[in-house]
N, C-alpha and C positions, 0 to 999 in steps of 0.2 A: 377386769377391765384393764388394770395395770400390766398384767401378764401379756395379755394380747397386744397392746400398744407396743410394750417391749419387743415381743416377737416380730411386729411389724416393722419397727425401726430396724431391728438387726437385719431382717431380710433385705430391707431397702439398702441399708449400708452395704451389704454384700453384693447386691445387685449392682450398685454404683460402681463398686470396686471392681467387680469383675467386667462391668462394661468398660471401665477406664482402662484396664489390663488389656482387653481386647483391642480398644482403639490405639494403646500405645504399640500393640504388635502390629497393627495394620500400617500405622504410621511409620513405624520402623521399617518394615517391609517396603514402604513405598520411597522412603527418603534416606534410609540408612542412619537416621538421626533419632535420639531420644527426643521426644516432643518437646520437652521442657528445656533442652539444651541446644536445639537446633538454631544457629545464628543466620540461617538463611530462610528461616520460615516467611513464607510470601506475606506482604501486605495488600490487602485488597482495596482499591481506590474506587472513588465515585466514578460511575460509568455515564456515557451520553453527556446530554448536555444538561444533566440534573444539577450539576454545581453551578452553572449559569443560570439556573431557572427556566430552562426551555426543553423541548422535544428533542433536540438536535444540536451539536457542536459546529454544524456547518452554517453559512451564509452564502449570499449570492453576490459577487461582486460584479459591478457594471462592465468590466472588460474582460475578466478571465472565466466568469461562470461559477459554479461551486467551488468554495474554498472554506478551509477551516476558519473558525474564531480564532482570534489571538489570544495566547496564554494557556491553551489547552495542552497538559502534559504529553510527551512524546514516549511511548512505550514499545519496546520491541517484542513481537509476539514469541512466544516459547517455541514455537515450530521452526522459526528462523535461526534459532540459536544452538551452538554445541554445548548442551548443558553437562557439567560435571554429574556423575554418578551420585545420586542422594539430593541434587538440587531440585526443589519443587518445579514442576512445569508450569510456570506462569510468566505473565509479561515481566520485562524488566526496565524500570524508567531509563530513559536515554540521558537524564540529567539535565534537560531543557525543556522548555514548551514551544509551541507554534510562535513565530515571530510577529512583527506588527501587521504583515500582509496575510498571517495565517499558514505560512509554510513552515515544514519541519525543519528548521535549522536554528542554530544558536544565535544568529546574528541578525539584526534588523535591516532592512532594506532601504535605501541603498547603502550597501557597505562601501565606504570609501577607504582606501588603501592608506595605512598608517605611514607607510614609507614606499619608496620605489623598488625595495627588495621584496614586497609581498608580491605574490603571484596568485591571482583570483580565478578560480576555477567554478564555473556554474553548471550543475546538473539539471537537466530538463527531461521531463517525460511523464509517466503515470505513477500509479502506485508501486511498480517495479523500480522507477526512478528514486522514490521516496526511500525504500528500504535499502537500495544500492548506495544512497547517501550516507546511510548508517553502518552498513556491513561491508559495502565494497569499497568506498572512497578511503577509508583508513589505509587499506592495501595499496590503492593508486598512489596515495601521497607517500607512504614508505617506499614504494619502489622507484617513483620520480625522484625523491630526495637523494637517493644514492647517485644519481648521475651528475657529473659535474657541473652542467649547466644550473643545477638547483641548489649546490653545495651551499651558498650563503644567501638563499632564498626561502621565505617563508610560503609555503603553499596554504592558502585559505579557501576549502571548499564551501560552496553556498549551494543549498538545495531550493532549486526552483519547481521540483517535480511535485505533483498533487494526484490523488487517486482520480481515475477516470478521465484525466486530461488525455486528448489525441489531438493531432493536427486538424485545423491551426492554432489550436490553443498555445502551443509552445511558441509559434512565429509571433503570436500577438503578445504573448508575455515578454519575449525578448525584445521585441520592438518597444514595449511600454517602460522597460527598466532601462533600456538605452536612453530612451527619451528622457528619463529623469535623473540620468547621470550616473547609472550602476557601470563601473568598468570590469572588464572581462579581458583575461589572458587566454583562457581556454573554456570552451564549452563543450561538453560531453551530453549529447541527446541520446537518450535510451528508449526506444518505443517501437512501435510496429504491431503489437498485439492489440492495444486498444482501438488502434486505427480499422482494423478488420473486424474484431470481434464486436466491438461497440457501434461500429457504423452499421452492421448488419441491424443491430438491435434499433438503431435509429430509422432504419429504413422499415422496420416493422411498425414504428409507432407513427410513421409520417413526418418525420425530422429529416431536413437535408443531411447528407454525409458529413458536411463542413459544421454543422452545429455541435455544441457539446453534448455528451453522453446523454441520452435521452434517460438511461437508466439512473443516472446522478441527479439530472435536472428536474425531471418530473416530480419527486419527491418534495422538492424545495418550492417549486410551483404550486404545489398543492397547499402547502403551508402558507405561502404567500397569498394566494389567489384562491379563495374559497369556491369560487365558480368551477373550478376543476376537480373540487372534493366529490367522491361517490360514498354510497354508504359502506362499500367494502373497505375504503381507504379509511373511512372514520372508526369502523370496528378494529382495523389494524393499528391505527394511531392509539386506540385506547388500550391495546393488548400491549403495545410498546411501552406506554406510560406507566402501565401496571407492573410490568416486570422490570422496568427501570427503577422504580421505586423500591420493588422487593429486593432487587440485587443490592441496592445501596443500604438498605436496612441488615441485609445479611452480610454485606462488607464490614459493617460498623461492629456487628456481632463477633465476627471472625476476628477482627483486628483486637478485641477486648478479650477473647477466648483463654482461660486460664487451665482448662482441662481438656486432655486428649480427645475424650469421647465427644465433647461438644464441637470441637474443631473439625474433627473427621466428620461427623455427620452433617455439620452445616456447610462444610466444603464441598461435600458431595451433592447436597440440595443446591449450592451456588453453583456449580457446575450444569446441573440440569436447567436452572433458569437461565443460566448465561446462554445456554446453546438455544434454547426457545426464544430468548429475546433477539439473538443475532439471526435466527432464522426468520423471526417475524420483520425485523428491519430489512432483510433481503426480499422478503416478499411485498412488503410495502413499497420498496423501490421499483419491483417488476409490475405492480398493480398499474393498469392503464388508467389515466385521468379521464374525466368526462371532458368532452369536447367543449371548449367555450369560445365562441367568436369574440366575446367582449373581454377576454383575458388582458390584464395588463403586460404581461410578459409574452412578447411577439417571438415566436420561433420560426424560422424559414421552413416553409414546407419543401419537397423535393425540387431541385431546380430543373428537372427534365434533362438527366444525364443520358447516358447511352442506353442501350437495351439492357434488361434485366440480367441477361446472361454475361454482360461486361461490366456489372456492379464493381467488381473486385478490381477491374482494370482502372476504373476511375477513381477508387480509393487510392490505389497505388500510385497513379499520376499525380494527386493532389499531394500525396505523402512526399514524392520527389519533389515536387515545385516548391513547397514550403520548406525543405530540408535545403534547397539552393537559396532560396531568400534569406534563410537564417545564416547561412554561410556568407552571403554579401554582404549583409549587414554587418557581420563580425569582421570581416576582412577590411571594411571601411574603418574600423576601429583599431586595426592591427591586432586582432586576435584570431585564435585558430579553432576551427569547428571541427568536431569528430562525431559522426552520427552511427549508432550502433543498433542493428536489427536485433531484438532481444529474442533469446530461445524461448520455446514453448513447447509443452508436452505433447500438445495436439498436432504438432507439424515437427516432428522429429524421427531420427532414425535410432534414437538411444534404445537399449533394451532395458526394461525396468524389472526390477526385483519385484516379488510377490508383495513384500513390505511396502515398498514406494508407490507401486501400482494402486495398493489400497488409499494411499493419500493422494496421489497426483492425478488419477485416472477417473473420470466420472462420465460415462455414457450419456448422462441426462444434463450435462453442463450446458447452459444456454450460451456459453462461450465457444463451445467445442466447432459447431458448424462454421461459424465466422473464421476461426484459426484454421481449420481444414481447408476451407476454400480460398481464404485470403492470403495465406502465406506464400503460396506459389506465385500469386500475382506480385507480391512484394519482391521475392528474389527476381523473379524475371525482369521487374523494372530495375532493380541495382545492376543485374548482369547486362542490361542494355543501355546503360549509361555510357556515353561516348569517353573515350580516352583523351580528353582535352583539359586545359590547365583550370578551367573553372568548374570542372566535375565535381559535384558535391562529394564530400568525403564519407561515403556511406559504407559501412563494412558489415557484412553479413556474419553474425555471431551464432547463427542457429544451431552450428554443429559443435559448438564449445563443449557441450556436455555428453557427446556421443560416447566416449569410452571411460568416462568416469565411474568408478565402482560404487563411491559413496552417495547416499541420497542427495539429491541436489533440487528437488521440488518440494516446497513446504505445505502446498494445497492443490485442490482440483481446478485451481483458475490459471495461475500464472507466475506465482512468487516462489523466490528461491530461498533455500537454506543459506546459512553462513557459508558453507563450503561452495554452494553455487554462486554467491555472490563475489567470493574471492576468486573462482575460476573466471568469472565475466570480467573482473577487474584487471587480471593479468592480461586478458584480451584487449581491454580498453588501453592498457599502457601500451602494448604492441601497437594498436591502431594510432595512438599518438604519436610515437616514435616513426611510424612510416610516414606520417604527414612532416614531422619536424625531426629528422635524424639527429640533429644536434641537441635535441632535448634528451 
């Protein structure tokens, strides 16, 4: 018996050592670092709303629609970073959390100038605007700061962008923050994709095109109003909660891992669960709610616009009107407004490499039809603007990426890599200078 136990112990020890050596090799091949010495080893954080004890980190603002809770850590996805060789492909903390209104910016609102030499720039838009705040605005600040006008000024960028926002949400946001005393010197509005892609989904769900995104709103409405819950949504919520708890348990074990074999195995399992969790969140958002005439949340049905074939012309017309409203409101405050029509992979002349096409192009994307059909209407609306002094300052940025050889799209929706955000930042600076040459 003693001999047998000794043999089993030796075999177990050899197996553990062999597994550890294999894991060390796999980890080194992936990162270029020995597991025990890697100073860049990723830390896995609590996901979703679990830290706050909820199913989601979102809330429903009475004026803005869906918005993040305050205090949620802001993290930059790996796909949007230019990572050095050997750096784990994981999210990177931005160093701050969502502010008192739930926006991804390090300053609470209203932000009041500390001196007359501060120059406040507001960035409005959807999720592309959110990441432009983090990855594009540093370049905008750097380039503007080199101009004589800004030499003794401090540029303060503020992010008023949020996932899923589309006009007239940006106009409502601007009006609200102006009303509570938020000063602006410059506003950059970066949008267009959500207006066409998400308005089309609104049309399918019976929401007017002026309503917040049905894709982002219906999930919250389901959580708030049980009358719109369906059995399929209940099953989806249960799956989301289960994967959320599993992810957070794995994150705790990964952060405490001392052996390479445990880390490598758990990290791969974490990625599988993470992908499933994200896919289920997207599925939940796409599931239609049960119709409920007694719902406490009233959403405006279609207002009887033009014929269906003119739907995107109506979207473009509202988009231009709200842009003019924002420009007029800012002009009365002495501020400059610059509006950029964002690029998108489903409405471009760009030639994609095979590697980028795998990331950026998805024939089954729910956003693709709206972008393909809607962008021509947006571009036509910009080109039709009269050459008058009160013309909205709208600039077509859809060709910015046409000749760039490096990857610029980070996913199959609409978001950009760091390189893409920097190219857009250069275009934004040119647009600002065309409006104010003295800047």
